[in-house]
Every structure is written in structure tokens, then in C-alpha cells.
N, C-alpha and C positions, 0 to 999 in steps of 0.2 A: 651643330655646325652646318652652315649654309654651303652647299656645294656649287662652286662656280668653276668654270674652266680654268681660270687663272689660279685659283687656290688648289685645284687638282694637279695642275702642272707643277706648281711649287712643291706640293707634297711628294709627287713622283720623284722630282729632282732631289728632294731631301732623303727619301727612302732608298733610292738606288744611287749609291755613292760614286758609281762610275760615270754618272751624268753630270757634266759641268753645269753649275747653276746658270740659268738664263738661256740654256741651249735648246730646250724643248719648245716646240711650236705646235699649234693645233694640228697642222698637217704633217708633222713628223711621223714617219713609220717607226713605231717603237721597236719593232724587231730588227731594225737597221742600226740600233744603238750599238756602239762599239762594245765588244765582249758580251753581247746579249746571250743569255742562257736560260735554261728552264728555271734556274734559281730566281731570276728576275720575274718570271711569270708567277712563281709562288709568292714573291714579295707583293706583286700587284693584287693577287687574290687575297692575301692577308690584309693588305691596306684597305681594300674594298670592304672586307668584313669588319675590321676593327674600327676604322674611321667613319664608314658610311653605313654600316649594318646592311650591306648588300652582298649576296652570295654569288660569286662569279664561278663559272665552270670553265673547263678547258675549251669547250665548244664556244663559249662566249669570247674567250681570248682569240681563238682561231678565226672567229667571224669578223674581227676588227683588224684594221691595218694601222690606222692613225691614232694619235693621242685623242683627238676629238671624237672619233668613233668609240674608243674605249670609254671616254667620259660619258657619252650618250648612253651606252649600255648600262653603266653603273647608275646613272641618273634615272633611267627607266626602272631600275630594280628598287629604287627607294621612293619613287613617286607614288 
């Protein structure tokens, strides 16, 4: 699977059912998502692992604020 920012955003919106489709943008602070919780962080970690074979840590998530920063961290782990 080719990783693009657009496909990553679509996958996030699909996996986290509290995110309305089409609402995430590259500059969205994902921690500001309504009802954000540690469960969502675990979903992102699992998504990176299962879909992109990238291992994310809690530090990786804490180092990111926006969806595009998160995308870049995942992309760097699979490059």
C-alpha cells in the first residue's frame, strides 16, 4: 500500500468513528478531536503497525501535534 497523506487521513477517519468523514485536514491537531482519548492513541498505534508496518511509540505520538506531523513520523519509519 502506498502511503499518501490523503490515504492516511481517509484511513484515520475510517478507523476513528468519532471523526466525521472529510473533517480532518493536514494541519488538524489530532488531540483536539472531539472526545479524544488514550484509546484513540492506541488505534493510531495499531493502524501504523497493521497497515504500514511501522512501530509507533508513545513518545512518537507526543512529539506530534498535527495529522501531517503524525503522517511524516509514520512515513519516516517505513522509508
